[in-house]
C-alpha positions in Angstrom: 55.0 86.7 90.6 56.9 89.6 89.1 59.9 90.2 91.3 62.1 93.3 91.2 65.6 92.7 89.8 68.5 94.7 91.2 71.4 95.1 88.8 75.0 96.1 89.4 75.8 99.8 89.2 79.0 100.5 87.3 80.2 103.7 85.7 76.9 105.4 86.4 74.8 102.7 84.8 72.8 99.7 85.9 74.7 97.0 84.0 76.6 93.8 83.9 79.6 93.7 81.6 80.0 89.9 81.7 76.5 89.2 80.3 75.8 86.6 83.1 72.1 86.0 83.7 72.6 84.6 87.2 70.6 86.2 90.0 70.3 85.4 93.7 66.9 85.3 95.4 66.4 87.7 98.3 63.9 86.6 100.9 61.6 88.6 103.2 62.4 87.1 106.6 58.9 87.8 107.8 57.0 85.7 105.3 59.9 83.7 103.8 58.9 84.7 100.3 61.3 85.7 97.5 60.5 89.4 96.9 63.4 90.4 94.7 66.5 89.2 92.9 70.0 90.6 92.9 72.6 90.2 90.2 75.5 87.8 90.9 78.5 89.7 89.8 81.4 87.9 88.0 85.1 88.6 88.3 84.8 90.6 85.1 82.2 92.8 86.7 84.4 93.4 89.7 87.3 94.4 87.4 85.0 96.7 85.4 83.7 98.4 88.6 87.3 99.0 89.8 88.3 100.3 86.3 85.3 102.7 86.4 86.3 104.0 89.8 90.0 104.3 88.7 89.0 106.2 85.6 86.8 108.6 87.6 89.4 109.2 90.4 91.6 111.9 88.9 88.7 114.2 88.1 87.0 113.6 91.4 90.2 114.2 93.3 90.5 117.6 91.5 86.9 118.5 92.3 86.8 121.3 94.8 85.8 120.6 98.3 83.0 123.1 97.9 81.5 121.0 95.1 81.9 117.7 96.9 80.2 119.3 99.9 77.3 120.4 97.8 76.9 116.9 96.3 77.0 115.3 99.8 74.3 117.7 101.0 72.2 116.8 98.0 72.6 113.1 98.7 71.3 113.8 102.2 68.3 115.7 100.8 67.4 112.8 98.6 67.7 110.2 101.4 65.3 112.4 103.4 63.0 112.6 100.5 62.9 108.9 100.0 63.3 107.9 103.7 60.0 106.1 104.0 60.5 104.1 100.8 64.1 103.2 101.7 63.1 102.2 105.2 60.4 99.9 103.9 62.8 98.3 101.5 65.3 97.6 104.2 62.7 96.2 106.5 61.5 93.9 103.7 65.1 92.9 103.1 66.4 92.1 106.6 63.3 92.1 108.9 64.4 95.0 111.1 61.4 96.9 112.5 60.3 99.9 110.6 60.5 102.1 113.7 64.3 101.6 113.5 64.9 101.6 109.8 63.2 104.9 109.3 65.4 106.3 112.1 68.5 104.9 110.4 67.6 106.7 107.2 67.7 109.9 109.1 71.0 108.9 110.7 72.4 108.1 107.2 71.4 111.5 105.9 73.0 113.1 109.0 76.3 111.3 108.2 76.4 112.8 104.7 75.7 116.3 106.0 78.4 115.9 108.7 81.1 114.9 106.3 79.9 117.5 103.8 81.1 120.0 106.3 84.6 118.7 106.2 84.9 118.4 102.4 86.0 122.1 101.9 88.0 122.2 105.2 90.7 119.6 104.7 93.4 122.1 105.7 97.0 121.1 105.6 99.6 122.3 108.1 102.7 124.5 108.0 105.6 122.8 109.8 108.5 124.9 111.0 111.9 123.3 110.4 115.4 123.7 111.9 116.6 125.3 108.7 115.8 129.0 108.2 115.9 128.5 104.4 113.3 125.7 104.1 109.5 125.7 104.1 107.6 122.5 104.9 103.9 121.8 104.8 101.7 118.7 105.0 98.5 118.1 103.0 95.7 115.6 103.2 95.4 113.4 100.1 92.7 110.8 99.2 93.6 107.2 99.1 92.3 106.4 95.7 89.9 103.6 94.9 88.3 102.3 98.1 86.4 99.0 98.5 83.5 99.3 101.0 82.0 96.1 102.3 78.9 96.3 104.5 76.8 93.8 106.6 73.2 92.8 106.3 71.9 94.2 109.6 72.0 97.9 108.8 73.0 98.4 105.1 72.2 102.1 104.6 73.6 103.3 107.9 76.8 101.2 107.7 77.3 102.4 104.2 76.9 106.1 105.2 79.6 105.5 108.0 82.1 104.7 105.2 81.0 106.4 102.0 80.3 109.9 103.3 83.9 110.1 104.6 85.4 108.5 101.5 83.7 110.9 99.2 84.4 113.9 101.3 88.1 113.1 101.2 88.1 112.7 97.4 88.1 109.0 96.9 86.1 106.9 94.5 84.5 103.6 95.6 83.3 100.1 94.8 80.7 99.0 97.2 79.9 95.3 98.0 76.8 94.9 100.2 75.8 91.6 101.8 74.0 89.2 99.5 71.3 89.0 102.3 70.4 92.7 102.1 71.5 94.5 98.9 68.4 96.4 97.8 68.9 99.8 99.5 72.5 99.9 98.5 71.7 99.6 94.9 68.8 102.1 95.3 71.3 104.5 96.9 73.7 104.3 94.0 70.9 105.7 91.8 70.2 108.4 94.3 73.9 109.4 94.2 73.7 109.6 90.4 70.5 111.7 90.7 72.4 114.0 93.1 74.9 114.7 90.4 77.8 112.5 91.6 79.9 111.9 88.4 79.8 108.5 86.8 82.3 106.0 88.2 82.7 107.7 91.6 80.2 105.3 93.2 79.9 101.7 91.9 78.1 98.7 93.4 78.7 95.0 92.8 76.4 92.5 94.3 76.4 88.8 94.9 77.9 86.2 97.2 81.1 86.1 99.2 83.2 85.3 96.1 82.5 88.9 94.9 83.8 90.4 98.1 86.9 88.1 97.9 87.6 89.2 94.3 87.2 92.8 95.3 89.6 92.6 98.3 92.2 90.6 96.4 92.4 93.1 93.5 95.6 95.1 93.1 93.4 97.9 91.8 92.1 98.7 95.3 93.9 101.3 97.4 91.9 101.0 100.7 89.4 98.4 102.2 86.8 99.2 104.8 84.9 96.2 106.0 82.1 95.7 108.5 81.1 92.2 109.4 82.1 89.1 111.4 85.5 88.6 112.9 86.2 85.4 110.9 85.5 87.1 107.6 87.5 90.1 108.8 90.6 87.9 109.1 90.1 86.8 105.5 89.8 90.4 104.4 93.0 91.2 106.2 94.8 88.3 104.6 93.7 89.5 101.1 94.7 93.1 101.9 98.2 91.9 103.0 98.9 90.5 99.6 98.8 94.0 98.0 99.8 95.9 101.2 96.4 97.7 101.2 95.4 99.6 104.4 92.2 98.5 105.9 89.6 99.4 108.5 87.8 96.6 110.2 84.6 97.0 112.2 83.9 93.5 113.5 82.0 91.6 116.1 81.5 92.1 119.8 80.6 90.4 123.1 80.0 93.6 124.9 79.5 94.1 128.7 76.6 96.2 130.0 77.4 96.9 133.6 74.8 97.9 136.2 76.1 99.0 139.6 74.0 99.0 142.8 73.6 102.8 142.7 72.3 102.9 139.1 68.9 104.4 138.3 67.2 101.1 137.4 64.3 102.9 135.8 66.7 103.8 133.1 69.2 101.0 133.3 66.8 98.2 132.7 65.4 99.7 129.5 69.0 100.4 128.5 69.9 96.7 129.0 66.8 95.7 127.0 67.8 98.0 124.2 71.3 96.6 124.3 70.2 93.0 123.6 66.7 92.9 122.2 66.9 96.0 120.0 67.2 94.9 116.3 66.6 91.3 117.6 70.1 91.4 119.0 71.6 91.5 115.4 74.0 94.2 116.1 77.8 94.2 116.7 77.3 96.4 119.7 74.8 94.1 121.4 75.2 94.2 125.2 75.0 90.4 125.3 76.8 90.2 128.7 74.9 91.9 131.5 77.0 92.3 134.6 74.9 93.3 137.7 76.2 94.1 141.1 75.1 91.6 143.7 72.8 93.9 145.8 70.5 94.6 142.8 71.1 91.3 140.9 67.8 89.6 141.7 65.9 92.7 141.1 67.4 93.3 137.7 67.0 89.7 136.6 63.4 89.8 137.5 62.8 93.0 135.6 64.6 91.7 132.5 62.7 88.5 132.5 59.4 90.4 132.9 60.3 92.7 130.0 61.5 89.9 127.8 58.1 88.2 128.1 56.4 91.5 127.0 58.4 92.2 123.9 56.0 92.7 121.0 57.0 90.5 118.1 55.2 90.6 114.7 55.1 92.3 111.3 58.2 94.5 111.2 56.3 96.9 109.0 53.9 97.6 111.9 55.1 100.6 114.0 53.9 98.8 117.1 56.3 95.9 116.7 59.3 96.0 118.9 61.2 93.0 117.6 61.1 91.5 114.1 62.5 88.3 112.7 66.1 87.5 112.4 67.4 88.2 108.9 68.0 84.8 107.4 67.8 81.0 107.9 71.5 80.7 108.5 71.4 83.2 111.3 68.3 81.5 112.8 70.0 78.2 113.0 73.2 79.7 114.5 71.2 81.4 117.3 69.1 78.4 118.1 72.2 76.2 118.2 73.9 78.6 120.6 70.8 78.4 122.9 70.8 74.7 122.8 74.5 74.4 123.6 74.2 76.9 126.5 71.5 74.7 128.1 73.7 71.7 127.6 76.6 73.5 129.3 74.4 74.0 132.4 73.2 77.6 132.1 69.9 78.4 133.7 67.2 79.4 131.1 65.3 82.2 132.7 63.3 83.4 129.6 62.6 82.3 126.1 64.8 79.6 124.7 63.5 78.8 121.3 61.8 79.8 118.1 58.9 82.1 118.5 55.7 81.1 116.7 52.1 82.2 116.6 49.4 83.5 114.3 50.9 87.0 114.2 54.4 85.6 113.4 53.4 83.5 110.4 56.4 81.9 108.7 58.7 84.5 110.1 62.2 83.7 111.4 61.5 84.7 115.0 63.5 83.9 118.1 62.1 84.4 121.6 63.9 87.0 123.7 66.1 84.7 125.6 67.8 85.2 129.0 70.3 82.9 130.8 71.6 83.2 134.3 74.2 81.0 136.0 76.5 81.3 133.0 80.2 80.5 133.5 82.7 82.9 132.2 84.4 80.2 130.1 81.2 79.0 128.4 80.4 79.5 124.7 77.6 81.9 125.4 79.9 84.3 127.3 82.9 83.9 124.9 81.3 83.9 121.5 79.1 86.3 119.6 75.5 85.2 119.1 74.2 88.1 117.0 70.7 87.4 118.2 68.4 88.2 121.1 70.2 86.0 123.7 71.5 87.5 127.0 73.7 86.1 129.7 73.5 87.7 133.1 76.3 87.5 135.6 76.6 88.9 139.1 79.7 90.8 140.4 80.7 92.0 143.9 83.1 94.9 143.4 84.1 97.5 140.8 87.4 95.6 140.4 85.6 92.4 139.6 83.3 94.1 137.2 86.3 95.4 135.2 87.9 91.9 135.3 84.8 90.2 134.0 84.1 92.9 131.4 87.7 92.8 130.0 87.8 89.0 130.0 86.9 88.7 126.3 88.6 88.5 123.0 86.4 91.4 121.8 86.5 95.1 122.6 83.9 97.0 120.7 81.7 98.8 123.2 80.8 98.7 126.9 78.0 100.2 129.0 78.2 101.5 132.6 75.2 102.4 134.7 76.0 104.4 137.8 75.3 107.7 139.5 78.8 108.0 140.9 80.7 110.3 138.6 84.1 109.2 140.0 83.3 105.6 139.4 82.1 106.4 135.9 85.4 108.0 135.0 87.4 105.1 136.6 85.4 102.6 134.6 85.8 104.5 131.3 89.6 104.4 131.9 89.7 100.7 132.8 87.5 99.1 130.2 88.9 97.6 127.0 86.5 99.0 124.5 86.4 101.4 121.6 83.3 103.1 123.0 82.1 103.3 126.6 78.6 104.5 127.2 77.7 105.8 130.6 74.0 105.8 131.5 73.0 105.1 127.9 73.5 102.2 125.5 73.2 101.6 121.7 73.6 105.3 121.0 75.3 106.6 117.8 76.1 110.1 116.6 77.7 111.3 113.4 80.3 113.3 115.4 81.4 110.5 117.6 84.0 108.0 116.4 83.1 104.3 116.5 85.3 101.2 116.3 86.8 98.5 118.3 89.9 96.9 119.8 91.2 93.4 119.9 89.0 91.0 117.9 86.5 93.7 117.3 88.8 95.3 114.7 90.7 98.5 114.3 90.3 101.9 112.7 87.4 104.3 113.3 84.2 105.3 111.5 82.3 108.6 111.9 83.7 111.8 113.4 87.0 113.4 112.3 88.7 110.1 113.1 86.6 108.4 110.5 87.6 110.9 107.8 91.3 110.2 108.6 90.8 106.6 107.6 90.3 107.6 104.0 93.2 110.0 103.6 97.0 109.9 103.8 99.5 112.7 104.5 101.7 114.2 101.8 104.7 116.2 103.0 106.2 118.9 100.8 109.7 120.4 101.6 111.0 123.4 99.7 114.5 124.8 99.9 114.6 128.5 98.9 118.2 129.0 100.0 121.4 129.2 97.9 123.7 126.9 99.8 125.3 124.1 97.8 124.9 120.9 99.9 127.3 117.9 100.4 125.7 115.3 98.1 127.1 112.4 100.3 125.6 113.3 103.6 121.9 113.4 104.5 120.8 116.9 105.3 119.1 117.2 108.7 119.0 121.0 109.2 
């Protein structure tokens, strides 16, 4: 079988400077067939990519904001043009249903257009000083060469969260996608070149975790932005500390989705379903802890169990499919292990509980939509991220108890609140430890809205103006136009 080979993208070319012939197989999680191969980068390749980005940086930094804006708009146009092809590639690569990947291509294009609007508006600020003979102003400056590391669950969208802001601010980049889903990232690099982005501004190195480790440890990197698991995030942070490199970490979550007794259950139940079964639960923002106020607890549990049984699983390329396979064997084993341990700890299995099989599922890595009740707040299922379609439902009595349960977690990425009481909604938003709080919605993202976490879910923000700030630093300029001769042995403060 003739399988597509994906090469590195360095200095505007598909290449490998080290001459290594090693490739990693990439599997279609729906049929478990190898459909493509990706190049395993070497340390020399990583150094070459960083050197290409470093070489391109001075000219890209000097490029006008107007021109950077034009190129970002052009990138968005090309993503729109190729959205169907890119969505099909991503679905083949990670098993996410086509109805979502096509939507994520549109979201990616929206991110590039949003940040294109900032590229020529990076205004500095005039700062009045105490001295009447001095002028002070601050300007925004790009960081330099940025390492962007993305996860396998949403490669194109996660990349757009980082890259659009990095390019708008005037940085050059080296991108390391997950070895489990690299195809669309490499394809994107060629689209960026087609758009007219100069050689060396966007570089891609592919391969296993050693490639990411070499990239993060390099003294040639000025900024690291990582999306992935909390354990790997800690390793990235340790590597960055060696070179005192600023980082943005978008890590895991164990997010609470809270339904109050006054909630509109016609909307809240589908919102809870979206939170845990959308993308087969393989999302950092998964609402994997469903907290339900006691008066409606039984009703919500019954509705969730009923809906879980009706989730349509099958070919992720079929627009009718609601939940596709999980992305790889390692993730499948992790999810099934969590389910088994939850049962051993005494949780009540209300729905699902194992690998889904059937003629429509073939050899696919499918997990049944799974629901547990009777979970203890100290059990693994409640404390640890599953990253799969596994939900724990817990009752609560009062608003105060809901806040206590919700915040009793090492994570703090997102939270959902379902209520028709406006005052309660505002109180909950204030009280919850989360980077994002959704009220009467869940798993909703917009280019304008900053996203990121607290605690073990990381720090820094992506998207919105706040995401742009992550890729810039402030330069202060102070000019003395007076004639006074100063005392050289005393610091001047006015």
